[in-house]
N, CA, C and O atoms as CSV, one atom per row, in Angstrom:
chain,resi,resn,atom,element,x,y,z
A,1,MET,N,N,28.740,8.229,-25.511
A,1,MET,CA,C,28.549,7.586,-24.232
A,1,MET,C,C,27.342,7.991,-23.552
A,1,MET,O,O,26.992,9.170,-23.503
A,2,ILE,N,N,26.629,6.942,-22.973
A,2,ILE,CA,C,25.526,7.272,-22.198
A,2,ILE,C,C,25.719,7.143,-20.778
A,2,ILE,O,O,26.340,6.206,-20.275
A,3,SER,N,N,25.132,8.183,-20.060
A,3,SER,CA,C,25.220,8.075,-18.507
A,3,SER,C,C,23.885,7.966,-18.039
A,3,SER,O,O,22.954,8.563,-18.580
A,4,SER,N,N,23.746,7.162,-16.968
A,4,SER,CA,C,22.406,7.234,-16.211
A,4,SER,C,C,22.580,6.913,-14.870
A,4,SER,O,O,23.601,6.312,-14.537
A,5,ASN,N,N,21.729,7.224,-14.042
A,5,ASN,CA,C,21.806,6.955,-12.528
A,5,ASN,C,C,21.077,5.572,-12.352
A,5,ASN,O,O,19.911,5.440,-12.724
A,6,HIS,N,N,21.772,4.566,-11.791
A,6,HIS,CA,C,21.152,3.405,-11.472
A,6,HIS,C,C,21.321,3.235,-9.919
A,6,HIS,O,O,22.396,2.948,-9.392
A,7,GLY,N,N,20.163,3.439,-9.256
A,7,GLY,CA,C,20.321,3.396,-7.799
A,7,GLY,C,C,21.203,4.589,-7.352
A,7,GLY,O,O,21.008,5.711,-7.819
A,8,ASN,N,N,22.119,4.352,-6.497
A,8,ASN,CA,C,23.058,5.406,-6.086
A,8,ASN,C,C,24.319,5.531,-6.842
A,8,ASN,O,O,25.168,6.395,-6.625
A,9,LYS,N,N,24.392,4.514,-7.839
A,9,LYS,CA,C,25.600,4.504,-8.654
A,9,LYS,C,C,25.383,5.010,-10.118
A,9,LYS,O,O,24.374,4.749,-10.773
A,10,LYS,N,N,26.368,5.712,-10.536
A,10,LYS,CA,C,26.184,6.380,-11.898
A,10,LYS,C,C,26.651,5.355,-12.888
A,10,LYS,O,O,27.795,4.910,-12.800
A,11,LEU,N,N,25.803,4.946,-13.853
A,11,LEU,CA,C,26.228,3.855,-14.803
A,11,LEU,C,C,26.610,4.566,-16.068
A,11,LEU,O,O,25.850,5.373,-16.603
A,12,LYS,N,N,27.840,4.249,-16.559
A,12,LYS,CA,C,28.364,4.801,-17.816
A,12,LYS,C,C,28.384,3.675,-18.830
A,12,LYS,O,O,28.867,2.585,-18.525
A,13,ILE,N,N,27.919,3.889,-19.916
A,13,ILE,CA,C,27.834,2.963,-21.019
A,13,ILE,C,C,28.632,3.443,-22.242
A,13,ILE,O,O,28.232,4.427,-22.864
A,14,ASP,N,N,29.682,2.824,-22.589
A,14,ASP,CA,C,30.419,3.420,-23.804
A,14,ASP,C,C,29.694,2.926,-24.990
A,14,ASP,O,O,28.771,2.113,-24.941
A,15,ASN,N,N,30.219,3.527,-26.172
A,15,ASN,CA,C,29.471,3.190,-27.432
A,15,ASN,C,C,29.421,1.638,-27.804
A,15,ASN,O,O,28.465,1.138,-28.396
A,16,ASN,N,N,30.544,0.931,-27.398
A,16,ASN,CA,C,30.446,-0.465,-27.750
A,16,ASN,C,C,29.470,-1.168,-26.831
A,16,ASN,O,O,28.781,-2.059,-27.328
A,17,SER,N,N,29.333,-0.879,-25.575
A,17,SER,CA,C,28.387,-1.436,-24.731
A,17,SER,C,C,26.896,-0.949,-25.290
A,17,SER,O,O,25.933,-1.714,-25.316
A,18,GLU,N,N,26.850,0.312,-25.693
A,18,GLU,CA,C,25.462,0.690,-26.082
A,18,GLU,C,C,25.182,-0.100,-27.349
A,18,GLU,O,O,24.018,-0.457,-27.531
A,19,GLU,N,N,26.021,-0.387,-28.161
A,19,GLU,CA,C,25.680,-1.102,-29.353
A,19,GLU,C,C,25.209,-2.526,-28.988
A,19,GLU,O,O,24.220,-3.020,-29.528
A,20,ILE,N,N,25.920,-3.154,-28.086
A,20,ILE,CA,C,25.507,-4.488,-27.621
A,20,ILE,C,C,24.061,-4.506,-26.927
A,20,ILE,O,O,23.303,-5.464,-27.077
A,21,LEU,N,N,23.769,-3.510,-26.245
A,21,LEU,CA,C,22.424,-3.331,-25.707
A,21,LEU,C,C,21.369,-3.137,-26.720
A,21,LEU,O,O,20.296,-3.731,-26.616
A,22,LEU,N,N,21.621,-2.339,-27.686
A,22,LEU,CA,C,20.734,-2.199,-28.841
A,22,LEU,C,C,20.539,-3.470,-29.608
A,22,LEU,O,O,19.413,-3.777,-30.000
A,23,GLU,N,N,21.584,-4.223,-29.841
A,23,GLU,CA,C,21.516,-5.506,-30.545
A,23,GLU,C,C,20.618,-6.512,-29.740
A,23,GLU,O,O,19.785,-7.246,-30.273
A,24,ARG,N,N,20.873,-6.463,-28.448
A,24,ARG,CA,C,20.079,-7.394,-27.537
A,24,ARG,C,C,18.555,-6.922,-27.696
A,24,ARG,O,O,17.695,-7.761,-27.963
A,25,VAL,N,N,18.261,-5.700,-27.545
A,25,VAL,CA,C,16.948,-5.256,-27.635
A,25,VAL,C,C,16.224,-5.631,-28.915
A,25,VAL,O,O,15.048,-5.992,-28.929
A,26,LEU,N,N,17.022,-5.520,-30.025
A,26,LEU,CA,C,16.345,-5.786,-31.282
A,26,LEU,C,C,16.218,-7.451,-31.528
A,26,LEU,O,O,15.209,-7.923,-32.051
A,27,LEU,N,N,17.267,-8.224,-31.126
A,27,LEU,CA,C,17.249,-9.557,-31.126
A,27,LEU,C,C,15.828,-10.039,-30.369
A,27,LEU,O,O,15.026,-10.784,-30.932
A,28,LEU,N,N,15.649,-9.563,-29.154
A,28,LEU,CA,C,14.471,-9.888,-28.360
A,28,LEU,C,C,13.140,-9.436,-29.095
A,28,LEU,O,O,12.165,-10.187,-29.105
A,29,ALA,N,N,13.122,-8.358,-29.628
A,29,ALA,CA,C,12.078,-7.846,-30.435
A,29,ALA,C,C,11.752,-8.784,-31.556
A,29,ALA,O,O,10.612,-9.193,-31.778
A,30,LEU,N,N,12.845,-9.111,-32.270
A,30,LEU,CA,C,12.630,-10.041,-33.515
A,30,LEU,C,C,12.130,-11.330,-33.075
A,30,LEU,O,O,11.278,-11.915,-33.742
A,31,TYR,N,N,12.627,-11.845,-31.933
A,31,TYR,CA,C,12.278,-13.168,-31.420
A,31,TYR,C,C,10.795,-13.163,-31.026
A,31,TYR,O,O,10.103,-14.162,-31.221
A,32,ARG,N,N,10.355,-12.164,-30.533
A,32,ARG,CA,C,8.945,-12.018,-30.022
A,32,ARG,C,C,7.963,-11.470,-31.110
A,32,ARG,O,O,6.746,-11.412,-30.937
A,33,LYS,N,N,8.565,-11.102,-32.167
A,33,LYS,CA,C,7.657,-10.490,-33.183
A,33,LYS,C,C,6.562,-11.500,-33.764
A,33,LYS,O,O,6.893,-12.622,-34.147
A,34,SER,N,N,5.337,-11.080,-33.808
A,34,SER,CA,C,4.435,-11.932,-34.295
A,34,SER,C,C,4.400,-12.059,-35.923
A,34,SER,O,O,4.623,-11.055,-36.599
A,35,SER,N,N,4.133,-13.233,-36.496
A,35,SER,CA,C,4.249,-13.432,-37.907
A,35,SER,C,C,3.493,-12.379,-38.761
A,35,SER,O,O,3.977,-12.067,-39.849
A,36,ASP,N,N,2.415,-11.851,-38.365
A,36,ASP,CA,C,1.582,-10.893,-39.121
A,36,ASP,C,C,2.184,-9.466,-39.010
A,36,ASP,O,O,1.545,-8.527,-39.484
A,37,ARG,N,N,3.351,-9.264,-38.425
A,37,ARG,CA,C,3.993,-7.936,-38.400
A,37,ARG,C,C,5.160,-7.829,-39.355
A,37,ARG,O,O,5.865,-8.831,-39.467
A,38,SER,N,N,5.443,-6.818,-40.017
A,38,SER,CA,C,6.577,-6.764,-40.892
A,38,SER,C,C,7.702,-6.293,-39.968
A,38,SER,O,O,7.465,-5.755,-38.886
A,39,ILE,N,N,9.027,-6.532,-40.468
A,39,ILE,CA,C,10.124,-6.138,-39.773
A,39,ILE,C,C,10.256,-4.678,-39.806
A,39,ILE,O,O,10.669,-4.120,-38.790
A,40,ASN,N,N,9.945,-3.961,-40.886
A,40,ASN,CA,C,9.931,-2.605,-40.887
A,40,ASN,C,C,8.971,-1.973,-39.758
A,40,ASN,O,O,9.354,-1.099,-38.980
A,41,ASP,N,N,7.743,-2.496,-39.766
A,41,ASP,CA,C,6.770,-1.975,-38.683
A,41,ASP,C,C,7.376,-2.154,-37.299
A,41,ASP,O,O,7.238,-1.280,-36.444
A,42,LEU,N,N,8.024,-3.244,-37.080
A,42,LEU,CA,C,8.731,-3.448,-35.793
A,42,LEU,C,C,9.776,-2.343,-35.565
A,42,LEU,O,O,9.821,-1.728,-34.500
A,43,LEU,N,N,10.559,-2.120,-36.518
A,43,LEU,CA,C,11.725,-1.140,-36.466
A,43,LEU,C,C,11.109,0.252,-36.088
A,43,LEU,O,O,11.545,0.958,-35.177
A,44,VAL,N,N,10.038,0.567,-36.898
A,44,VAL,CA,C,9.429,1.902,-36.598
A,44,VAL,C,C,8.935,1.987,-35.205
A,44,VAL,O,O,9.199,2.980,-34.527
A,45,GLU,N,N,8.206,0.963,-34.718
A,45,GLU,CA,C,7.670,1.003,-33.398
A,45,GLU,C,C,8.673,1.027,-32.323
A,45,GLU,O,O,8.493,1.691,-31.302
A,46,LEU,N,N,9.782,0.281,-32.540
A,46,LEU,CA,C,10.994,0.490,-31.551
A,46,LEU,C,C,11.470,1.877,-31.454
A,46,LEU,O,O,11.780,2.379,-30.373
A,47,ALA,N,N,11.534,2.527,-32.624
A,47,ALA,CA,C,12.090,3.936,-32.704
A,47,ALA,C,C,10.929,4.925,-31.869
A,47,ALA,O,O,11.213,5.795,-31.047
A,48,GLU,N,N,9.704,4.578,-32.272
A,48,GLU,CA,C,8.676,5.455,-31.684
A,48,GLU,C,C,8.485,5.296,-30.140
A,48,GLU,O,O,8.067,6.261,-29.500
A,49,ILE,N,N,8.748,4.221,-29.576
A,49,ILE,CA,C,8.721,4.047,-28.170
A,49,ILE,C,C,9.965,4.435,-27.458
A,49,ILE,O,O,9.945,4.542,-26.232
A,50,GLY,N,N,11.145,4.674,-28.204
A,50,GLY,CA,C,12.289,5.243,-27.646
A,50,GLY,C,C,13.312,4.174,-27.405
A,50,GLY,O,O,14.363,4.474,-26.839
A,51,ALA,N,N,13.077,2.957,-27.792
A,51,ALA,CA,C,14.104,1.887,-27.665
A,51,ALA,C,C,15.362,2.197,-28.587
A,51,ALA,O,O,16.505,1.834,-28.309
A,52,PHE,N,N,15.019,2.887,-29.673
A,52,PHE,CA,C,16.090,3.455,-30.553
A,52,PHE,C,C,15.840,4.973,-30.668
A,52,PHE,O,O,14.728,5.480,-30.517
A,53,LYS,N,N,17.061,5.709,-30.971
A,53,LYS,CA,C,16.877,7.205,-31.178
A,53,LYS,C,C,15.983,7.534,-32.385
A,53,LYS,O,O,15.283,8.547,-32.394
A,54,ASN,N,N,16.017,6.727,-33.320
A,54,ASN,CA,C,15.260,6.873,-34.549
A,54,ASN,C,C,15.255,5.757,-35.403
A,54,ASN,O,O,15.969,4.806,-35.085
A,55,ILE,N,N,14.500,5.689,-36.554
A,55,ILE,CA,C,14.358,4.630,-37.412
A,55,ILE,C,C,15.647,4.194,-38.031
A,55,ILE,O,O,15.876,3.018,-38.315
A,56,LYS,N,N,16.520,5.224,-38.239
A,56,LYS,CA,C,17.835,4.907,-38.846
A,56,LYS,C,C,18.629,4.087,-37.963
A,56,LYS,O,O,19.268,3.144,-38.429
A,57,GLU,N,N,18.651,4.388,-36.598
A,57,GLU,CA,C,19.457,3.643,-35.700
A,57,GLU,C,C,18.950,2.139,-35.578
A,57,GLU,O,O,19.716,1.195,-35.383
A,58,SER,N,N,17.647,2.031,-35.707
A,58,SER,CA,C,17.088,0.676,-35.672
A,58,SER,C,C,17.455,-0.183,-36.948
A,58,SER,O,O,17.714,-1.385,-36.882
A,59,LYS,N,N,17.452,0.525,-38.070
A,59,LYS,CA,C,17.762,-0.139,-39.335
A,59,LYS,C,C,19.309,-0.411,-39.363
A,59,LYS,O,O,19.714,-1.406,-39.964
A,60,ASN,N,N,20.183,0.432,-38.738
A,60,ASN,CA,C,21.544,0.200,-38.658
A,60,ASN,C,C,21.835,-1.002,-37.746
A,60,ASN,O,O,22.766,-1.779,-37.957
A,61,THR,N,N,21.022,-1.097,-36.774
A,61,THR,CA,C,21.243,-2.171,-35.778
A,61,THR,C,C,20.942,-3.537,-36.453
A,61,THR,O,O,21.630,-4.541,-36.271
A,62,LEU,N,N,19.845,-3.475,-37.249
A,62,LEU,CA,C,19.376,-4.697,-37.979
A,62,LEU,C,C,20.495,-5.122,-38.990
A,62,LEU,O,O,20.715,-6.322,-39.157
A,63,LYS,N,N,21.212,-4.165,-39.673
A,63,LYS,CA,C,22.183,-4.422,-40.555
A,63,LYS,C,C,23.422,-5.116,-39.797
A,63,LYS,O,O,24.066,-6.056,-40.263
A,64,ILE,N,N,23.642,-4.525,-38.600
A,64,ILE,CA,C,24.840,-5.185,-37.812
A,64,ILE,C,C,24.406,-6.654,-37.510
A,64,ILE,O,O,25.222,-7.562,-37.668
A,65,LEU,N,N,23.165,-6.897,-37.087
A,65,LEU,CA,C,22.759,-8.301,-36.854
A,65,LEU,C,C,22.903,-9.190,-38.061
A,65,LEU,O,O,23.292,-10.353,-37.956
A,66,ARG,N,N,22.561,-8.589,-39.290
A,66,ARG,CA,C,22.731,-9.307,-40.534
A,66,ARG,C,C,24.217,-9.633,-40.813
A,66,ARG,O,O,24.587,-10.732,-41.227
A,67,ASP,N,N,25.025,-8.608,-40.558
A,67,ASP,CA,C,26.509,-8.743,-40.793
A,67,ASP,C,C,27.175,-9.761,-39.873
A,67,ASP,O,O,28.136,-10.438,-40.238
A,68,LYS,N,N,26.598,-9.843,-38.614
A,68,LYS,CA,C,27.050,-10.999,-37.678
A,68,LYS,C,C,26.377,-12.280,-37.812
A,68,LYS,O,O,26.488,-13.161,-36.960
A,69,LYS,N,N,25.612,-12.412,-38.970
A,69,LYS,CA,C,24.976,-13.625,-39.243
A,69,LYS,C,C,23.949,-14.018,-38.120
A,69,LYS,O,O,23.709,-15.204,-37.892
A,70,LEU,N,N,23.413,-13.110,-37.499
A,70,LEU,CA,C,22.464,-13.414,-36.399
A,70,LEU,C,C,21.003,-13.388,-37.000
A,70,LEU,O,O,20.096,-13.943,-36.381
A,71,PHE,N,N,20.790,-12.808,-38.087
A,71,PHE,CA,C,19.495,-12.677,-38.776
A,71,PHE,C,C,19.624,-12.663,-40.245
A,71,PHE,O,O,20.266,-11.801,-40.845
A,72,GLU,N,N,18.956,-13.706,-40.846
A,72,GLU,CA,C,19.115,-13.970,-42.276
A,72,GLU,C,C,17.827,-14.329,-42.872
A,72,GLU,O,O,17.080,-15.108,-42.281
A,73,ASN,N,N,17.491,-13.776,-44.091
A,73,ASN,CA,C,16.241,-14.259,-44.747
A,73,ASN,C,C,15.000,-14.143,-43.872
A,73,ASN,O,O,14.098,-14.981,-43.856
A,74,GLY,N,N,15.039,-12.932,-43.085
A,74,GLY,CA,C,13.804,-12.737,-42.277
A,74,GLY,C,C,13.642,-13.580,-41.031
A,74,GLY,O,O,12.598,-13.541,-40.380
A,75,LEU,N,N,14.649,-14.326,-40.704
A,75,LEU,CA,C,14.580,-15.154,-39.560
A,75,LEU,C,C,15.856,-15.106,-38.651
A,75,LEU,O,O,16.934,-14.842,-39.184
A,76,LEU,N,N,15.794,-15.327,-37.427
A,76,LEU,CA,C,16.916,-15.499,-36.668
A,76,LEU,C,C,17.595,-16.794,-36.970
A,76,LEU,O,O,16.953,-17.815,-37.219
A,77,THR,N,N,19.078,-16.739,-36.945
A,77,THR,CA,C,19.750,-17.952,-37.292
A,77,THR,C,C,20.007,-18.743,-35.936
A,77,THR,O,O,19.643,-18.260,-34.864
A,78,GLN,N,N,20.578,-19.845,-36.011
A,78,GLN,CA,C,20.904,-20.595,-34.800
A,78,GLN,C,C,21.855,-19.651,-33.918
A,78,GLN,O,O,21.639,-19.543,-32.711
A,79,LYS,N,N,22.856,-19.007,-34.508
A,79,LYS,CA,C,23.654,-18.114,-33.757
A,79,LYS,C,C,22.810,-17.075,-33.134
A,79,LYS,O,O,23.007,-16.744,-31.965
A,80,GLY,N,N,21.852,-16.528,-33.875
A,80,GLY,CA,C,20.925,-15.509,-33.363
A,80,GLY,C,C,20.188,-15.924,-32.216
A,80,GLY,O,O,20.070,-15.152,-31.265
A,81,LEU,N,N,19.634,-17.164,-32.202
A,81,LEU,CA,C,18.889,-17.701,-31.146
A,81,LEU,C,C,19.691,-17.921,-29.900
A,81,LEU,O,O,19.182,-17.883,-28.780
A,82,GLU,N,N,20.941,-18.148,-30.122
A,82,GLU,CA,C,21.904,-18.419,-28.968
A,82,GLU,C,C,22.000,-16.890,-28.305
A,82,GLU,O,O,21.990,-16.735,-27.084
A,83,GLN,N,N,22.083,-15.927,-29.119
A,83,GLN,CA,C,22.262,-14.554,-28.588
A,83,GLN,C,C,21.004,-14.231,-27.926
A,83,GLN,O,O,21.089,-13.557,-26.899
A,84,VAL,N,N,19.855,-14.591,-28.331
A,84,VAL,CA,C,18.591,-14.263,-27.652
A,84,VAL,C,C,18.521,-14.888,-26.251
A,84,VAL,O,O,17.952,-14.288,-25.339
A,85,LYS,N,N,19.079,-16.059,-26.075
A,85,LYS,CA,C,19.088,-16.751,-24.796
A,85,LYS,C,C,19.989,-15.895,-23.870
A,85,LYS,O,O,19.711,-15.726,-22.683
A,86,GLU,N,N,21.027,-15.390,-24.440
A,86,GLU,CA,C,21.925,-14.576,-23.611
A,86,GLU,C,C,21.207,-13.212,-23.133
A,86,GLU,O,O,21.346,-12.716,-22.015
A,87,ALA,N,N,20.450,-12.719,-24.130
A,87,ALA,CA,C,19.827,-11.414,-23.934
A,87,ALA,C,C,18.670,-11.593,-22.860
A,87,ALA,O,O,18.360,-10.730,-22.039
A,88,LEU,N,N,18.093,-12.811,-22.987
A,88,LEU,CA,C,16.981,-12.994,-21.966
A,88,LEU,C,C,17.648,-13.122,-20.516
A,88,LEU,O,O,17.109,-12.656,-19.511
A,89,GLU,N,N,18.744,-13.726,-20.506
A,89,GLU,CA,C,19.450,-13.792,-19.106
A,89,GLU,C,C,19.853,-12.416,-18.838
A,89,GLU,O,O,19.623,-11.944,-17.725
A,90,PHE,N,N,20.402,-11.757,-19.696
A,90,PHE,CA,C,21.065,-10.430,-19.308
A,90,PHE,C,C,19.888,-9.421,-18.802
A,90,PHE,O,O,20.114,-8.629,-17.888
A,91,PHE,N,N,18.686,-9.491,-19.415
A,91,PHE,CA,C,17.576,-8.648,-19.076
A,91,PHE,C,C,16.725,-9.277,-18.030
A,91,PHE,O,O,15.728,-8.663,-17.649
A,92,GLY,N,N,17.049,-10.559,-17.477
A,92,GLY,CA,C,16.267,-11.162,-16.494
A,92,GLY,C,C,14.820,-11.554,-16.936
A,92,GLY,O,O,13.927,-11.774,-16.117
A,93,ALA,N,N,14.654,-11.626,-18.283
A,93,ALA,CA,C,13.444,-12.061,-18.836
A,93,ALA,C,C,13.365,-13.473,-19.228
A,93,ALA,O,O,14.410,-14.033,-19.558
A,94,ASN,N,N,12.234,-14.131,-19.233
A,94,ASN,CA,C,12.024,-15.551,-19.652
A,94,ASN,C,C,10.950,-15.734,-20.468
A,94,ASN,O,O,10.674,-16.860,-20.880
């Protein structure tokens, strides 16, 4: 479980919510990835900047996206693109 202060409220994120956040972060990164970058380079960078604890966590999250059929053959699926839209709305990004 992750705890953080958000304004005056303490925000608690359980493991399931944490997994969803990590999936959304990776979906957005994959969506915005330039074609000249490898997926592995992206996963390493996300771990290095602290979006993931380490490369293993980023790779495990990619496996979850594949298992959920959100990412296949190096591309986001239609279902994955729908999740990207939700992630954009969640994070308030456009």
